[in-house]
N, C-alpha and C positions, 0 to 999 in steps of 0.2 A: 504494499500501499506507499511506502516512503517513497516508492520510484513515483508514483504519481503528481506526489507533492514538491513544491517548488517555492520558496523565501520565506514570508511569514509564515504560510500555512506550514512551510515542514518545521521551523523554529516552535511556532504553537503545538506543533505535534509532540515534538521531543519532549518540552517542557513539560505538556501535560500528563504525559505517560512517565518520563524519567526526571520527573522536579527533587525529589526526594535523593536519587544520587547525584543532581547537579549540587544539591545544597553541600551533601555531605561531602563531595570534592573539593568544593569551594573554601569549605572550613577546614577540612586538609591543607590543602596548599595554603592557606593564611597561619596556619600554624607554623609550617615549614618555611613561610618567607619569613615568619617573623624568627626561628631559630638561627636561622642561616644570618639573616640582617644583624638578630643581637651578638652572636658569635664574632661576626664581621669586626661591628662597632667595639667590644669588650678589649681594654687594655691591662695588659698585666701589670704589674706596679713592680718596677723590681727594685725599689727602694722607697724607706718612707722617713719623712726629714721633716722635724720641728722645729720653728722659728719662735724660739721662750726669751720675752723679753725682747725682743730684736726683732726690728720692721723694719725691711731695706724695703726701697721702691722698687717701681713696678720693673725696671729695668737691670737692676742687680738681681729680683729675685730670678726673674729670666735667665738671666746668667747662672747664676747657681742650680736649675731647673732644669731646662732645654741646652743650657750650654752643656751641660756634663753628658746629655743621651746623645750630641751631638760629636763632640769630642769622642765621646766610645765606639762612635757608630751604629749606636741604635735607633733602630726604626720607630720614631716617634708616633707612626701610628698604629700603631701594636702593642708599646711599651711605655710606659709614665711613669713618672716620681709621684708618688704623692704627699703632699705638703699640706702640715699641719701649722697654720699662720696665724697672729694675731691673740697669741697665748699669752697672758698678761701673770706673772704670781709677784705678790705682793710682800709686803713686809706685815707682821701683825699688828704694825700702829694705823696701816691705812684705815680708812673709814669703812663705811659699814658696804657701800655698792660696788666697794674697790675689793674689799673679801669676798664678796657673792661672786662677783668674776672671776678671782683668783681661785677660788674654790671649782667654780664649774671646767676651768685651765687644768688643775691640779685631778680631777674626776675623768677628763679627757686624755690627758696624758697617763695616766694611771692604767686606762682604758685599753690604750694603746699598746702600753707593755705587756698588761696579762697577755692580753690576744696574741703577742709578738710581732706587732703592725708599728714598730719603729723603730730605727736603728741607727739614727744620725741625729744630735741636737747640736743648733745654733745658739746660743746664748750669754747673754751678761753674768757679772760676777756674782749677783744677787741669784737668778738662776741655778748657775755652777753650784752654790752652796747647798741649796735644797735637791737639788739632783745627787749631789754627793755624798749629803746627812742619809740619804735614804735608799744608797747603797744601788744605785741604778747605771751606774759605768763601770763600763769597762775598765781595768789596769789595762794600761796603755804600754805597757812593757811586754804584752802579749802580741806586740803589734812587730817585736822582732822577731827574725824568721817567717814571718808572714808576709811582708812586704821586703822590696828590694833596699840592700842598707844603706846605701847613699840616700833614699828618702827615710829610714830611719834615724839616721842622724840628724838629719833636719829637723823631723818631727820631736826628736830628744829634746835637742835646744828649746822648743817652745813648751815643753811639758810642765803642764802645774799641778802639783798635789792638792789632793781633793781629801775628805775627813768623812768616811762613812761611819753612821753610830751604828755598834752594831749591838748594844745593849745599853738602858739608863734608865735611872729611876723616874722620870718625866711624870707618870702615873701617879706614883704616891704624893710629889711635891703637890700633884693637881687636888690630891685627896689627902693633901695634908697632913701625908704620915712622914713628910720627910721634910726639911728645909736647905739641905746644901744638894745641889744636882751632882749628881756622879753619874759617867758615863765610861763606858770600855769602846774603843773606835779602833781606826785602823787608817794608815792615810800611806796614799798610792795615789800614783800621777793618773789622775781622770782625765784631764782636759787639758786641749793644745791650743793655745794662745796665735789667732788667723792675724790681729793686726798687723797691717804691713804688706801679706801676699798680695800676690798682684792681681786677683779678682774680690780681693774682698776692700771697699771703699774707705780712703784716708777718712771719711767724715763720721768718724763711729766718738762714740761717747763713752770712753772706757771701754774697757777690754772686752773681744769679742772670745767664745770659746769653743772648742769643737770636743764635742762626748760622744762617744759610742756604748748605745746599750747593751747592758751585761748580757742578757738573752737575746741579742740580735741575733734572727737566724740567716741573716744575709751580711754576715763580715766580710765576704769576699768583696759585694759590692760595697759595703761600707769603707773598707782600705781603698777600694779604687776612686771613691770620691776624695779621700784625703790628697790623693794624688793627683786630682783635678785640681784641687784647691793651690796646690804647691809648684802647679806648672805656669809657667812666663806667659 
């Protein structure tokens, strides 16, 4: 019968008799297209960087992120750097609004660390002290043997010790069960001063440090990033 049908009549006939099949096929094609396009748009993060108490301009931010991808010959359409910026940590003497913002930043940082979604931190003195005390930063002597000896010597000249608090009686003091603060600490190099490096702006207020998160599963990429910052 279909041989006698032409044009709109044939289309109408097929639609009437095979409508359900067409609908199912259309849904399946849509799902297939969605999956394929979703995968093509997805970018894997090769490195997670946090800028804490450090807010560079747009150009410098791009140089510190896209510049690394370009230098490493990484296809930016497939891979990316995940950047946590606008993270501000403030002292206990800050006003209520600043303390709330600081608390939110701390929760975001700790969440990223616990999820192993943070590798490198660029930070000021205050943030460096906070990261150090909480034992979040790698002992940088571990770089030796894992990066070229020349780069290690350059980095070593910029090492800055941090103090990790292993145990203290802060809770007892809060509960008025103790009056004198006591702490067991460990001191080791946790930060690398970045001031004066070619890719770092001279227009900095204070010292800028790089730290590598202790539980980072991407230490190789973090070491590569350190080498990138040291290049002329």
